[in-house]
C-alpha positions as CSV (number, residue, x, y, z in Angstrom):
1,M,0.0,0.2,-0.1
2,G,1.2,3.6,-0.5
3,A,1.5,6.3,2.3
4,A,-1.8,7.5,2.1
5,K,-3.5,4.1,2.7
6,F,-1.1,2.9,5.4
7,I,-1.9,6.0,7.4
8,F,-5.7,5.3,6.8
9,A,-5.0,1.4,8.0
10,A,-2.9,2.3,10.7
11,K,-5.4,4.5,12.0
12,S,-8.4,2.3,11.7
13,Q,-6.8,-1.0,12.5
14,A,-4.1,-0.3,15.0
15,K,-5.5,3.1,16.3
16,V,-2.0,4.9,15.6
17,I,-1.7,8.1,14.1
18,I,1.3,8.5,11.8
19,T,2.3,11.6,9.9
20,K,2.6,11.6,6.0
21,E,6.3,11.7,6.0
22,E,6.7,8.9,8.7
23,A,4.3,6.8,6.4
24,E,6.4,7.6,3.2
25,R,9.4,6.6,5.2
26,I,8.0,3.5,6.6
27,V,6.6,2.6,2.9
28,T,9.9,3.1,1.5
29,V,11.8,1.0,3.8
30,Y,9.6,-1.9,3.2
31,R,9.8,-1.6,-0.7
32,Q,13.7,-1.3,-0.4
33,T,13.8,-4.2,2.1
34,H,11.3,-6.7,0.0
35,G,12.6,-5.7,-3.6
36,E,11.3,-9.4,-4.6
37,V,7.9,-8.5,-3.6
38,V,7.9,-5.1,-5.4
39,K,9.1,-7.1,-8.8
40,F,6.1,-9.4,-8.1
41,W,3.8,-6.4,-8.3
42,R,4.9,-5.5,-11.0
43,R,4.7,-8.7,-12.8
44,C,0.9,-8.9,-11.6
45,E,0.4,-5.5,-13.0
46,E,1.9,-6.8,-16.4
47,A,-0.6,-9.9,-16.0
48,L,-3.4,-7.6,-15.9
49,A,-2.0,-6.2,-19.5
50,C,-1.9,-9.4,-20.8
51,I,-5.2,-10.4,-19.6
52,A,-6.8,-7.2,-21.3
53,A,-4.9,-8.0,-24.6
54,G,-6.1,-11.6,-24.6
55,K,-2.8,-13.3,-23.9
56,V,-3.3,-16.8,-22.6
57,G,-0.8,-18.9,-20.9
58,V,1.8,-16.1,-19.8
59,K,3.5,-17.0,-16.4
60,V,2.8,-14.6,-13.6
61,D,5.3,-16.3,-11.2
62,H,8.8,-17.3,-12.1
63,R,7.9,-21.0,-11.9
64,G,4.6,-20.7,-13.9
65,I,2.3,-21.9,-11.3
66,I,0.0,-19.0,-12.1
67,T,-0.8,-18.3,-15.8
68,T,-2.9,-15.9,-17.4
69,T,-6.3,-16.7,-19.1
70,K,-9.1,-15.1,-21.4
71,N,-10.8,-13.7,-18.3
72,G,-8.2,-13.7,-15.3
73,L,-5.4,-16.0,-13.8
74,L,-5.4,-20.1,-13.9
75,L,-4.3,-21.6,-10.6
76,P,-2.9,-24.8,-10.2
77,N,-6.2,-26.7,-9.1
78,G,-7.5,-25.5,-12.4
79,L,-9.7,-22.9,-10.8
80,E,-9.7,-19.0,-12.1
81,I,-9.3,-15.8,-10.3
82,K,-11.8,-14.0,-12.6
83,Y,-11.1,-10.0,-13.7
84,L,-14.2,-9.8,-16.3
85,D,-14.1,-7.3,-18.6
86,L,-10.9,-6.2,-17.4
87,K,-10.3,-2.3,-18.7
88,R,-7.6,0.4,-18.1
89,G,-9.0,3.8,-17.9
90,P,-9.1,7.2,-16.5
91,K,-9.1,7.4,-12.7
92,E,-12.3,8.4,-11.3
93,G,-12.8,11.6,-9.8
94,G,-10.9,13.7,-11.6
95,E,-7.4,12.2,-10.2
96,W,-4.6,12.2,-12.8
97,G,-3.7,9.2,-14.4
98,E,-5.1,5.7,-15.7
99,E,-6.3,2.5,-13.5
100,W,-7.4,-1.0,-14.2
101,T,-11.1,-1.9,-13.3
102,Y,-12.9,-5.3,-13.8
103,F,-17.0,-6.2,-13.4
104,D,-16.9,-8.5,-10.4
105,G,-20.7,-9.2,-11.2
106,R,-22.2,-6.3,-9.4
107,S,-20.1,-3.3,-10.1
108,R,-16.9,-2.2,-11.5
109,Q,-13.8,-2.7,-9.1
110,K,-10.4,-1.4,-9.2
111,I,-7.3,-3.7,-9.5
112,Y,-3.9,-3.2,-9.3
113,G,-0.5,-5.3,-9.3
114,G,-0.4,-5.3,-5.5
115,K,-4.1,-6.5,-5.1
116,V,-3.5,-9.0,-7.7
117,C,-0.6,-10.3,-5.6
118,E,-2.7,-10.3,-2.8
119,N,-5.7,-12.4,-4.5
120,I,-3.0,-15.1,-5.8
121,V,-1.2,-15.3,-2.3
122,Q,-5.0,-15.8,-0.5
123,A,-5.9,-18.3,-3.4
124,L,-2.8,-20.5,-3.3
125,A,-3.0,-20.5,0.7
126,R,-6.8,-21.7,0.3
127,I,-6.0,-24.5,-2.1
128,I,-3.0,-25.5,0.1
129,V,-4.9,-25.9,3.2
130,M,-8.0,-27.5,1.7
131,E,-6.1,-30.2,-0.3
132,Q,-4.0,-30.9,3.0
133,C,-7.2,-31.2,4.9
134,M,-8.4,-33.9,2.0
135,M,-5.4,-36.0,3.0
136,V,-6.8,-36.5,6.9
137,G,-8.5,-39.6,7.4
138,Y,-11.1,-37.9,9.6
139,Q,-14.3,-36.0,7.9
140,L,-13.5,-32.3,8.1
141,R,-16.6,-30.4,9.8
142,L,-15.7,-26.8,9.0
143,S,-13.2,-24.6,7.2
144,V,-12.5,-21.0,8.0
145,H,-9.7,-19.2,6.0
146,D,-6.6,-21.2,6.8
147,E,-7.8,-23.7,9.1
148,G,-9.6,-26.9,9.2
149,V,-12.0,-28.2,12.1
150,W,-12.4,-32.1,12.5
151,V,-14.8,-33.7,15.2
152,V,-13.0,-36.9,16.5
153,P,-13.9,-39.3,19.3
154,K,-12.0,-38.3,22.4
155,S,-10.2,-41.4,22.7
156,E,-8.7,-40.7,19.3
157,A,-7.7,-36.9,19.8
158,E,-4.0,-37.4,20.1
159,A,-3.8,-39.7,17.0
160,A,-5.8,-37.3,15.2
161,K,-3.4,-34.5,16.2
162,V,-0.5,-36.5,14.8
163,E,-2.3,-37.0,11.5
164,I,-3.5,-33.7,11.0
165,E,0.2,-32.2,11.9
166,K,1.5,-34.3,9.2
167,A,-1.1,-33.6,6.5
168,L,-0.7,-29.8,7.2
169,R,2.9,-29.9,6.7
170,T,3.0,-31.7,3.6
171,P,3.7,-29.6,0.6
172,L,1.5,-30.2,-2.7
173,P,3.1,-31.4,-6.0
174,W,3.3,-27.8,-7.3
175,C,4.9,-26.3,-4.4
176,R,7.1,-29.1,-3.0
177,D,10.0,-26.8,-1.6
178,L,7.3,-24.5,0.0
179,P,8.1,-24.6,4.0
180,L,5.2,-25.4,5.8
181,N,4.0,-25.6,9.4
182,C,0.9,-25.5,11.6
183,E,-0.5,-25.3,15.1
184,V,-3.0,-28.0,16.0
185,G,-5.0,-27.9,18.9
186,F,-7.9,-29.8,20.5
187,H,-11.0,-29.3,22.8
188,Q,-14.5,-30.1,23.4
189,S,-14.9,-26.2,22.5
190,Y,-14.3,-25.0,19.4
191,G,-12.9,-21.4,20.7
192,K,-10.7,-23.4,23.7
193,A,-9.2,-25.3,20.8
194,K,-7.7,-22.4,19.0
195,K,-5.7,-21.3,22.2
């Protein structure tokens, strides 16, 4: 995010007031320290141009796990992140410059490289966790973001914990070198199992 959005996020989420100068300094330090992240944001921005131009199969990441499609991005499980009717045009409100927008089924939404990156990371995390959850021999009862919930007999809780930990630390074929870890808790109460 840029400095203005960082100021807003700090105030609304952390209840911290930051000056414009401090926000710009923090954003600059982050971007200088995480150059590969910034490069990937650019690749994601380039992917938008490829999608809009109808270029299918263009690698977004250096491994080619994510590629462009006619309407968005192809994920390794065959699903798509859709950016329908992707267009580049003048910014709203008379601001200088242009921006990408797409139709989400209800209205036009702004999209940019950093947001595409966020969409990719969230989608890949979901794919990994759900496929790992399916490796577990117990029936998945609930999933919330990046967690799974199983209901098992009390006598099998320790064995289930070992099996679940093993599954959630197992990389998928397309990300074999991805370091993975997890925390597994158990309790009769869902809320207390998370502590």
